[in-house]
C-alpha positions in Angstrom: -19.2 23.3 13.5 -15.5 22.4 14.0 -13.3 21.7 11.0 -11.6 18.2 11.0 -8.4 18.3 9.0 -7.3 14.6 9.1 -9.5 13.6 6.1 -7.4 13.0 3.0 -8.2 11.9 -0.6 -8.7 8.2 0.2 -8.1 7.8 4.0 -7.7 9.6 7.3 -4.2 10.7 8.5 -3.5 13.3 11.2 -1.1 14.4 13.9 -1.9 13.3 17.5 -3.7 15.0 19.3 -4.4 18.2 17.4 -5.6 16.7 14.1 -6.8 13.4 15.4 -7.8 12.4 18.9 -10.3 10.3 20.8 -13.1 12.8 20.4 -12.6 13.1 16.7 -12.3 9.3 16.4 -15.6 8.9 18.3 -17.3 11.3 15.9 -15.9 9.4 12.9 -17.4 6.2 14.3 -20.8 7.9 14.6 -20.5 9.5 11.2 -19.5 6.2 9.6 -22.5 4.5 11.1 -24.9 7.4 10.0 -23.5 7.3 6.5 -23.4 3.5 6.0 -26.1 2.3 8.4 -24.3 -1.0 9.0 -25.4 -3.7 11.4 -22.0 -5.4 11.9 -18.5 -3.8 11.6 -15.1 -5.2 12.2 -12.4 -3.0 13.8 -8.7 -3.4 14.4 -5.6 -1.3 14.9 -1.9 -1.2 14.1 1.0 -1.2 16.6 1.2 2.6 17.2 1.1 3.7 20.9 -2.0 5.8 20.3 -3.9 3.2 18.3 -5.6 1.2 21.1 -7.2 4.4 22.5 -8.2 5.7 19.0 -9.7 2.3 18.2 -11.7 2.2 21.4 -13.1 5.6 20.7 -14.2 4.5 17.2 -15.7 1.4 18.6 -17.7 3.5 21.1 -18.9 5.7 18.4 -20.1 2.7 16.4 -21.8 1.1 19.4 -23.5 4.3 20.4 -25.0 4.2 16.9 -26.4 0.8 17.6 -23.8 -1.1 15.5 -22.4 -4.5 16.6 -18.6 -4.4 16.6 -16.3 -7.3 16.1 -12.8 -6.4 17.4 -9.8 -8.2 15.9 -7.3 -6.2 18.0 -3.8 -5.5 16.9 -3.5 -6.3 13.2 -2.3 -5.3 9.7 -4.5 -3.3 7.4 -5.1 -6.3 5.1 -6.4 -8.3 8.1 -9.3 -5.9 8.3 -9.9 -6.3 4.6 -9.8 -10.0 4.9 -12.1 -10.2 8.0 -14.7 -7.8 6.5 -15.0 -9.8 3.3 -14.5 -13.3 4.8 -17.0 -12.9 7.6 -19.6 -11.0 5.4 -19.4 -7.9 7.6 -21.2 -4.7 6.6 -17.9 -2.7 6.9 -14.5 -2.4 8.5 -12.3 0.2 10.0 -8.6 -0.1 10.7 -6.8 2.5 12.8 -3.4 3.0 11.2 -1.1 5.7 9.9 1.0 3.3 7.9 4.5 4.8 7.4 3.8 8.3 8.7 5.8 9.6 11.7 5.1 8.1 15.1 3.1 11.1 16.3 0.5 10.5 13.5 -2.4 8.2 13.3 -5.3 7.6 11.0 -7.9 5.2 9.6 -8.9 3.3 6.5 -12.6 2.7 6.0 -14.3 0.0 3.9 -17.9 -1.1 3.4 -19.3 -4.5 2.5 -17.0 -6.9 0.6 -14.1 -4.5 1.7 -15.1 -2.0 -0.9 -13.1 1.2 -0.2 -14.6 4.4 1.0 -12.7 7.3 -0.7 -13.3 10.9 -1.4 -15.3 9.8 -4.4 -17.4 7.3 -2.6 -18.4 8.8 0.8 -15.3 9.9 2.7 -16.2 13.6 2.3 -19.7 13.0 3.5 -18.4 11.2 6.6 -16.2 14.2 7.2 -19.1 16.5 7.0 -21.2 14.4 9.4 -18.3 14.2 11.9 -17.7 18.0 11.7 -21.5 18.7 12.2 -21.4 16.4 15.3 -25.2 16.2 15.3 -26.1 12.6 16.1 -29.2 10.9 17.5 -29.2 10.1 21.2 -28.0 6.7 22.2 -31.0 4.3 22.4 -29.5 0.8 22.3 -25.8 0.3 22.3 -24.4 -2.2 19.9 -22.6 -5.4 21.1 -18.9 -5.8 21.3 -17.3 -9.2 20.5 -13.8 -10.4 19.8 -13.3 -12.0 16.5 -10.7 -14.7 15.9 -9.9 -14.3 12.2 -6.2 -15.4 12.1 -6.6 -19.2 11.3 -8.8 -18.4 8.3 -6.5 -15.5 7.2 -3.3 -17.7 7.4 -5.1 -20.4 5.4 -6.0 -17.8 2.7 -2.3 -16.7 2.5 -1.1 -20.3 2.2 -3.4 -20.9 -0.8 -1.2 -18.6 -2.9 1.8 -21.0 -2.8 2.3 -24.7 -3.5 4.2 -25.6 -0.3 5.1 -29.1 -1.5 7.2 -27.7 -4.4 9.1 -25.0 -2.4 12.8 -25.5 -1.9 14.5 -24.7 1.4 15.1 -21.0 1.3 16.8 -18.6 3.7 14.8 -15.4 3.8 15.5 -12.2 5.7 12.3 -10.6 7.0 12.4 -7.1 8.4 9.1 -6.0 10.1 10.7 -2.6 11.1 9.1 -3.1 14.5 5.7 -2.9 12.8 3.0 -5.6 12.7 4.3 -8.0 10.1 6.3 -10.1 12.6 3.2 -11.5 14.2 2.1 -13.0 10.9 5.5 -14.4 10.0 5.5 -16.1 13.4 2.2 -17.7 12.6 3.0 -18.8 9.0 6.5 -20.0 9.4 5.6 -23.5 10.7 3.9 -24.3 7.4 6.8 -23.4 5.2 10.3 -24.9 4.4 11.9 -21.5 5.0 14.5 -20.4 7.4 13.5 -16.8 8.4 16.2 -14.5 9.6 14.2 -12.0 11.7 15.3 -8.3 11.8 13.6 -5.6 14.0 10.9 -8.3 14.4 9.0 -7.4 17.5 6.3 -4.8 17.4 7.2 -1.6 19.1 5.2 1.6 18.7 8.2 3.6 19.9 9.9 2.7 16.5 13.4 2.3 18.1 14.9 1.7 14.6 13.0 4.5 12.8 9.6 4.7 11.3 9.0 1.5 9.3 9.2 2.7 5.7 11.6 0.8 3.5 11.2 3.4 0.7 13.6 5.5 2.8 17.2 4.6 1.8 18.5 4.9 5.3 16.0 2.2 6.5 17.4 -0.5 4.1 20.8 -1.2 5.6 19.7 -3.6 8.3 18.0 -5.8 5.7 21.0 -5.6 3.3 23.4 -6.4 6.0 21.4 -9.4 7.2 21.3 -10.8 3.6 25.1 -10.6 3.4 25.7 -12.0 6.9 23.4 -15.0 6.4 24.0 -15.6 2.7 20.2 -15.4 2.3 18.2 -16.1 -0.9 15.9 -13.1 -0.5 15.1 -10.1 1.7 11.7 -8.7 2.5 10.8 -5.6 4.4 7.4 -4.1 5.3 5.9 -0.8 6.4 4.2 -0.5 9.8 0.8 -1.9 8.8 2.4 -4.2 6.2 0.0 -3.4 3.4 3.2 -2.9 1.3 6.2 -5.2 1.0 9.6 -4.5 -0.4 12.1 -6.9 -2.0 15.9 -7.3 -1.9 17.6 -9.8 -4.1 20.2 -12.3 -3.0 22.9 -9.7 -3.5 21.2 -7.2 -1.2 20.0 -5.0 -4.0 16.8 -3.2 -3.4 14.3 -4.0 -6.2 11.9 -1.1 -7.0 8.3 -2.1 -6.6 7.8 -1.2 -10.3 9.6 -4.3 -11.4 7.7 -6.5 -9.0 4.5 -5.3 -10.5 5.7 -6.5 -13.9 6.8 -9.8 -12.5 3.5 -10.5 -10.8 1.5 -9.3 -13.8 3.4 -11.7 -16.0 2.7 -14.6 -13.6 -1.1 -13.9 -13.6 -1.1 -13.6 -17.4 0.5 -16.9 -17.9 -2.5 -18.4 -16.1 -5.0 -16.2 -18.0 -3.7 -14.5 -21.1 -6.9 -12.3 -21.3 -6.6 -10.9 -17.8 -6.8 -7.2 -17.1 -4.0 -5.7 -15.1 -4.4 -2.3 -13.4 -1.4 0.0 -12.8 -0.7 3.5 -11.7 0.5 6.3 -13.9 3.9 7.0 -12.3 6.0 4.3 -14.0 4.2 2.4 -16.8 6.3 1.3 -19.8 7.6 -2.0 -18.3 4.1 -3.0 -17.1 2.4 -2.1 -20.4 5.1 -3.9 -22.4 4.8 -7.1 -20.4 1.0 -7.1 -20.4 0.9 -6.5 -24.2 3.4 -9.3 -24.9 1.3 -11.8 -23.0 -2.0 -10.7 -24.7 -3.6 -9.1 -21.6 -5.0 -5.6 -21.2 -3.2 -2.9 -19.2 -5.6 -0.4 -17.5 -4.3 2.8 -16.0 -5.8 4.1 -12.8 -5.3 7.1 -10.6 -2.7 6.5 -7.8 -4.0 5.4 -4.4 -5.4 2.3 -2.8 -9.0 3.3 -2.9 -8.8 4.3 -6.6 -7.0 1.2 -7.7 -9.5 -1.0 -5.9 -12.5 0.8 -7.4 -11.0 0.5 -10.9 -10.2 -3.2 -10.4 -13.8 -3.9 -9.5 -15.0 -1.9 -12.5 -12.8 -3.8 -14.9 -12.9 -7.2 -13.0 -9.1 -7.1 -13.1 -7.1 -10.1 -11.8 -4.3 -8.1 -10.4 -3.3 -4.5 -9.7 0.0 -3.0 -8.8 1.5 0.3 -7.9 5.2 1.1 -8.1 5.0 2.2 -4.4 4.8 -1.6 -3.5 1.0 -1.9 -3.1 -0.2 -5.1 -4.8 -3.9 -5.9 -5.2 -5.6 -9.2 -5.9 -9.0 -10.1 -7.2 -9.3 -13.1 -4.9 -8.2 -11.1 -1.9 -11.4 -9.0 -2.2 -9.6 -6.8 -4.8 -7.5 -5.5 -1.9 -3.9 -4.9 -1.2 -1.7 -7.3 0.7 1.9 -7.2 1.9 1.9 -10.9 2.5 0.6 -12.3 -0.7 3.3 -10.8 -3.0 6.3 -12.5 -1.3 4.5 -15.8 -1.3 3.9 -15.5 -5.0 7.5 -14.4 -5.6 9.0 -17.4 -3.8 6.6 -19.5 -5.8 8.0 -18.1 -9.0 11.5 -18.6 -7.8 10.7 -22.2 -7.1 8.8 -22.8 -10.4 11.6 -21.3 -12.5 14.4 -22.4 -10.3 15.7 -18.9 -10.5 17.0 -16.2 -8.2 15.1 -13.0 -7.8 17.9 -11.0 -9.5 17.6 -13.2 -12.6 13.8 -12.7 -12.7 14.1 -8.9 -12.8 17.5 -8.1 -14.3 16.4 -7.9 -18.0 13.4 -5.8 -17.2 15.4 -3.3 -15.2 17.8 -3.0 -18.1 15.0 -2.6 -20.6 13.2 0.1 -18.7 15.5 1.8 -16.1 13.7 4.0 -13.7 14.7 6.7 -11.2 12.6 5.4 -8.3 10.4 8.0 -6.6 12.1 11.2 -5.6 10.4 13.7 -3.2 10.9 17.4 -3.1 9.3 19.9 -0.6 8.2 23.1 -2.4 6.6 26.3 -1.2 4.1 26.3 -4.2 4.0 22.7 -5.7 1.2 23.4 -8.2 3.1 26.4 -9.6 6.2 24.2 -10.0 4.3 21.5 -11.8 2.7 24.1 -14.1 6.1 25.5 -14.9 7.4 22.0 -15.7 4.4 21.3 -18.0 4.9 24.6 -19.8 8.5 23.7 -20.5 8.3 20.0 -21.3 4.9 19.6 -23.0 5.9 21.5 -26.1 7.8 18.7 -27.9 6.2 15.7 -26.1 4.5 12.8 -27.8 1.9 12.6 -25.1 0.8 14.7 -22.1 -1.9 13.5 -19.7 -3.2 14.2 -16.2 -4.7 11.0 -14.9 -2.7 11.7 -11.7 -0.5 14.8 -11.7 1.5 15.4 -14.8 2.7 12.6 -17.1 4.8 13.6 -20.1 6.1 11.0 -22.6 8.8 11.3 -25.4 10.0 8.6 -27.7 12.8 7.3 -25.4 11.9 8.7 -21.9 8.9 9.8 -19.8 8.2 11.2 -16.4 5.4 11.7 -13.9 5.2 14.5 -11.4 2.5 14.7 -8.8 1.6 16.2 -5.5 1.3 13.7 -2.6 -2.1 13.1 -1.1 -0.7 12.6 2.4 2.4 14.8 2.6 3.4 18.4 1.5 5.7 17.2 -1.2 5.9 16.6 -5.0 6.9 13.2 -6.2 9.0 12.6 -9.4 9.4 9.4 -11.3 11.4 9.1 -14.5 12.0 6.1 -16.8 13.6 5.5 -20.2 13.8 2.8 -22.9 17.1 0.9 -22.3 19.1 4.1 -21.6 20.2 4.5 -18.0 22.3 7.5 -18.8 19.4 9.3 -20.4 17.1 8.5 -17.5 19.7 9.8 -15.0 20.4 13.0 -16.9 16.7 13.8 -17.4 16.1 13.1 -13.7 18.9 15.5 -12.7 17.5 18.1 -15.2 14.0 17.9 -13.8 15.2 18.2 -10.2 17.2 21.2 -11.1 14.1 22.8 -12.6 12.0 21.9 -9.6 14.4 23.1 -6.9 13.0 22.7 -3.3 14.2 20.6 -0.4 15.0 16.9 -0.3 
């Protein structure tokens, strides 16, 4: 039995071709079919150069298991979520490695109603079956059909905004040569928005760097375009556009944490009793907003599969992660990188406000470090050392995801990545930027390691 190393906590990621290749992809297709016994599965892939071949191998694995496959071709991750749910499929697979380096690829797997398959709900069993590579002989191959989902998907997106009330806005959109540009091209004719398109065309060679706006060096092109065109807003996406990132009219990058609070508030104004799910990395702003509106804040382990599972358990209206994943009950409890910016321009229209004015007070009330990564030889030992030092005088210490330590005026979360060999640090305070910055520096000094 060969060991397959590309299975992670809640999806599949691996370097091409040693950790993930067409043979492994075929076996994953067979294993998925053996585990789930679906009749109809929708499959799509991102814009990476290796994705069409990996996708074809998965499709062959499914078909050799007798599964009928509906192929939507090149797409974003959320389009698989949408198609699986909208067309009542038994499951869905998207081939993508999101923001990982260009020599990586991966997959995200869902079952009926786009329910995620994570390590807690079957991913490890699929790995075991793929490694065993002991499948029944092919009897009757499943059918392969193309599925045109785009019109229904665009209609769903447009339902999140009142087009008639929107002002004429000028918006910079930076697809990072990922997949978002194709959706913008389809949706723009319906909106009174002038889109300034940056790195718009899909290109798996990533000529302008891997599309990941969390990297500071990837933000300049969006910021420069906002200034050059006097734009009202800037939006950038990662490669499979399941995350979107915001820049205000001044070109300032807005941490996803504050967008979570903004969207939570908008949903609670419609339903004051709504439940809002959030991750443990940065929490105070979200908890404060939800409490002030009468809602219920629910903390979940970090990661798209865990957030979705918790949202379903709680019947939550909205879920948000500070990493710019936003989840919606009426989008099959899944994350979308398109719905958030439509909601934000709707809020700007309703309140006749700039994005900066919508978030400034919250940023002052709960200043945050943003996520800082460090590569360490022994990350768990480093986290244990930090806990030993900082837990002594803390008001609260908990381990929902990594280590979270809270004091009266500041808190931090330190966790190991599920997809990269790094630890991730987030620090926030109560209305004290200097304290947040000093504690961030102090913790980084304790951690050591490489940037």
